[in-house]
C-alpha positions in Angstrom: -13.9 -0.6 2.1 -10.3 -1.6 2.9 -7.4 -0.4 0.8 -4.5 -2.6 -0.2 -1.3 -2.1 -2.3 0.3 -4.5 -4.7 4.0 -4.2 -4.4 6.1 -3.6 -7.6 8.1 -6.8 -7.9 7.8 -7.0 -11.6 11.2 -6.0 -13.0 14.5 -8.0 -12.7 16.5 -4.9 -11.9 14.1 -3.8 -9.1 15.6 -3.4 -5.6 14.0 -6.0 -3.4 14.8 -4.0 -0.3 13.1 -1.0 -1.9 10.0 -3.2 -2.4 10.0 -4.0 1.3 10.5 -0.3 2.1 7.3 0.4 0.1 5.5 -2.2 2.3 6.7 -0.3 5.4 5.5 2.9 3.9 2.1 1.4 3.1 1.8 0.4 6.8 2.6 3.9 7.9 -0.1 5.3 5.5 -2.7 3.0 7.0 -3.1 0.5 4.2 -4.9 -2.7 5.2 -2.6 -5.0 3.3 0.3 -5.4 0.9 0.3 -8.1 -1.8 2.8 -9.7 -4.2 2.2 -11.8 -7.5 3.7 -15.1 -8.5 5.3 -16.2 -11.7 8.3 -18.6 -11.2 9.1 -19.6 -14.8 7.0 -17.8 -17.4 7.7 -18.4 -21.1 8.0 -14.6 -21.8 10.4 -12.1 -20.5 9.4 -10.5 -17.1 7.6 -7.2 -17.7 6.5 -4.3 -15.7 2.8 -5.5 -15.5 2.2 -8.1 -12.8 5.3 -10.0 -13.7 6.2 -11.3 -10.3 10.0 -11.6 -10.5 10.7 -12.1 -6.8 9.4 -15.2 -5.0 6.3 -14.0 -3.2 6.6 -15.9 0.0 10.2 -15.0 0.5 9.4 -11.3 0.0 6.6 -11.6 2.5 8.9 -13.1 5.1 11.1 -10.0 4.9 8.0 -7.7 5.0 6.8 -9.6 8.1 10.1 -8.8 9.8 9.9 -5.1 9.0 6.2 -4.4 9.8 3.8 -5.1 12.7 0.3 -4.4 11.6 -0.3 -4.5 7.8 -1.7 -7.7 6.4 0.5 -9.8 4.0 -1.1 -11.3 0.9 -0.1 -13.5 -2.0 -1.8 -12.1 -5.1 -1.9 -14.9 -6.1 0.3 -17.9 -5.5 -0.4 -20.9 -7.7 0.1 -24.0 -5.5 -0.9 -26.5 -8.3 2.5 -25.5 -10.0 4.4 -26.3 -6.8 4.7 -28.9 -4.0 1.6 -28.0 -1.9 3.1 -29.4 1.3 6.1 -27.0 0.9 3.7 -24.0 0.2 1.7 -24.9 3.3 4.9 -24.9 5.4 6.0 -21.6 3.9 2.5 -20.1 4.6 2.4 -21.3 8.2 5.9 -20.0 8.8 5.1 -16.5 7.5 1.9 -16.5 9.6 4.0 -17.2 12.7 6.6 -14.6 11.7 3.9 -12.0 11.3 1.9 -13.0 14.3 -1.1 -14.0 12.3 -1.2 -11.5 9.4 -1.1 -13.7 6.3 -3.8 -13.6 3.6 -3.4 -16.6 1.3 -4.4 -15.7 -2.2 -4.6 -18.7 -4.4 -5.1 -19.1 -8.2 -5.4 -22.0 -10.6 -2.9 -20.5 -13.0 -3.5 -19.5 -16.6 -0.1 -20.0 -18.4 0.2 -23.6 -19.7 3.9 -23.2 -20.6 4.7 -22.2 -17.0 3.2 -25.4 -15.8 5.3 -27.3 -18.4 8.4 -25.5 -17.3 7.8 -26.5 -13.7 6.9 -30.1 -14.5 3.3 -29.8 -13.5 0.0 -30.9 -15.2 -2.0 -28.0 -16.6 -5.1 -30.0 -17.6 -6.3 -30.9 -14.1 -5.1 -27.8 -12.2 -8.6 -26.8 -11.2 -9.6 -30.0 -9.4 -6.1 -30.2 -7.9 -6.4 -26.6 -6.5 -9.7 -27.5 -4.8 -8.0 -30.5 -3.2 -5.0 -28.4 -2.2 -7.2 -25.9 -0.4 -8.8 -28.8 1.5 -5.3 -30.1 2.3 -4.1 -26.7 3.5 -7.0 -26.4 6.0 -6.4 -30.0 7.2 -2.7 -29.3 7.8 -3.3 -26.0 9.5 -6.0 -27.5 11.7 -4.9 -31.1 12.4 -1.1 -30.8 11.9 -0.6 -34.4 10.9 -1.8 -37.2 8.7 -3.7 -39.0 7.5 -5.1 -37.1 4.6 -6.7 -38.9 1.7 -7.2 -37.2 -1.6 -7.2 -38.1 -5.3 -4.0 -36.3 -6.0 -2.4 -35.7 -2.6 -2.2 -38.1 0.3 -0.5 -38.1 3.7 0.0 -41.1 5.9 -0.2 -41.2 9.7 3.5 -41.1 10.1 3.7 -37.4 9.1 3.7 -34.3 11.3 3.1 -30.8 10.1 4.4 -27.9 12.2 4.4 -25.0 13.0 0.7 -24.4 13.3 -0.2 -21.0 11.9 -1.2 -18.4 14.4 -4.6 -18.2 12.6 -4.9 -21.9 12.4 -7.1 -23.2 9.6 -8.8 -19.8 9.4 -6.0 -18.2 7.5 -8.2 -16.3 4.9 -8.0 -18.0 1.6 -8.7 -15.6 -1.3 -9.6 -17.1 -4.7 -8.0 -15.1 -7.5 -9.3 -14.8 -11.0 -11.9 -12.9 -13.0 -13.8 -15.9 -14.6 -17.0 -17.5 -13.5 -15.0 -20.5 -12.4 -13.1 -18.3 -10.0 -16.1 -16.7 -8.3 -17.8 -20.1 -8.2 -14.7 -21.6 -6.5 -14.8 -18.7 -4.0 -18.4 -19.4 -3.3 -17.8 -23.1 -2.6 -14.5 -23.1 -0.7 -13.0 -19.6 -0.4 -13.1 -16.8 2.2 -12.8 -14.1 -0.4 -12.7 -13.5 -4.1 -9.9 -11.4 -5.6 -10.9 -10.2 -9.1 -8.5 -8.5 -11.4 -9.1 -6.4 -14.5 -12.8 -6.0 -14.4 -15.4 -3.2 -14.7 -17.4 -2.1 -11.7 -20.7 -3.2 -13.2 -19.5 -6.7 -14.1 -17.9 -7.1 -10.8 -21.1 -6.1 -8.9 -23.2 -8.6 -10.9 -20.7 -11.4 -10.3 -20.5 -10.7 -6.6 -24.2 -10.9 -6.3 -24.2 -14.3 -8.1 -21.3 -15.5 -6.0 -23.0 -14.7 -2.7 -26.3 -16.2 -3.9 -24.6 -19.4 -4.8 -22.6 -19.4 -1.5 -25.5 -18.7 0.8 -23.1 -16.6 2.8 -21.3 -13.3 2.5 -18.0 -14.1 0.8 -15.7 -11.1 0.9 -15.4 -9.4 -2.5 -12.2 -7.6 -3.6 -11.3 -5.9 -6.9 -7.8 -5.3 -8.2 -7.3 -2.2 -10.3 -4.3 -0.5 -12.0 -3.5 3.1 -11.4 -0.4 4.7 -12.9 -1.6 8.2 -13.6 1.0 10.7 -12.4 -1.2 13.7 -13.0 -4.4 12.7 -11.2 -5.8 14.9 -8.5 -7.1 13.8 -5.1 -10.7 14.5 -6.2 -10.3 12.2 -9.1 -9.1 9.4 -6.9 -11.9 10.1 -4.4 -14.3 9.5 -7.4 -12.5 6.2 -8.1 -12.8 5.0 -4.5 -16.5 6.0 -4.3 -17.3 4.2 -7.5 -16.0 0.9 -6.1 -17.4 1.5 -2.6 -20.8 2.3 -4.0 -21.2 -1.2 -5.6 -20.3 -3.0 -2.3 -16.6 -3.7 -2.8 -15.1 -4.9 0.5 -11.5 -4.6 -0.5 -9.8 -2.5 -3.2 -6.3 -3.8 -4.3 -4.3 -1.2 -6.3 -1.2 -1.8 -8.5 0.4 1.6 -8.8 2.3 1.2 -12.1 6.0 1.6 -12.7 8.3 1.9 -9.6 9.1 5.5 -10.5 6.5 7.6 -8.5 5.0 4.5 -6.9 5.2 5.8 -3.4 3.7 9.2 -4.5 0.6 7.4 -5.9 0.3 5.4 -2.8 0.3 8.7 -0.9 -2.4 10.0 -3.2 -4.7 7.1 -2.6 -4.2 7.3 1.2 -5.1 11.0 1.2 -8.1 10.4 -1.0 -9.3 7.5 1.2 -9.1 9.8 4.2 -11.4 12.3 2.5 -14.2 9.7 1.7 -17.2 9.4 4.1 -15.8 6.3 5.7 -12.1 6.9 5.3 -11.2 5.3 8.6 -12.3 1.9 7.0 -8.9 1.7 5.4 -7.0 1.6 8.6 -5.0 -1.5 9.3 -6.9 -4.0 11.3 -10.4 -2.6 10.7 -13.1 -4.9 9.5 
């Protein structure tokens, strides 16, 4: 099981350079990846729980410059709210900057008002997301038009560059905890990133997803851990619970910025004490 950290980009007064420092620290500890959320214009005030104040792809560009091994993930970007051609360009650029370390987490979005604020259609976001994923892979593989879709088209007189280092095999993670999300992952994703779920529910849905897919789609769970009094043994139990049900990747949001690095340290120490602790090392499969 690989271990990932969600970076604390949730509060407007957070220091963006401090966020990048935490990414560097995660790499030093042996985390497999670092991830950032995405909420450009929510209707509510930004809060400390997955708010996503800072633009995720801009933050990851800075992380790419400061690190050399840790994977860089969007957890998750919502391209149906944005111009997908620009998102593809940003993703390809970050993949080049990081020498092929981008994991592209994609979600359909759940906040109607945020779509309204950005001038995008909420009602057809699911089918548009499916088409956007097909568009991304076309751009990353072919690098030019034509591309014909119901919502997005590209003529022959259009060139896309740079090509990502990973080409069209940039891992695309489908975010969400609904049946629609794991079904989308089964159809067109490389992985499923499920948040706020119980281990038993997650295991059942993963089995259904893989049966539908007819292949082994990578399964990742995102959990929240902000306990400042937990022991290493308690964290080992948490890790073993998720490992025992076949979780490939565990994504952890470590709560408020105060003490964030300490809790990252705690999980890294606990991971090293588990039977397969080396699985968490950057670059392992």
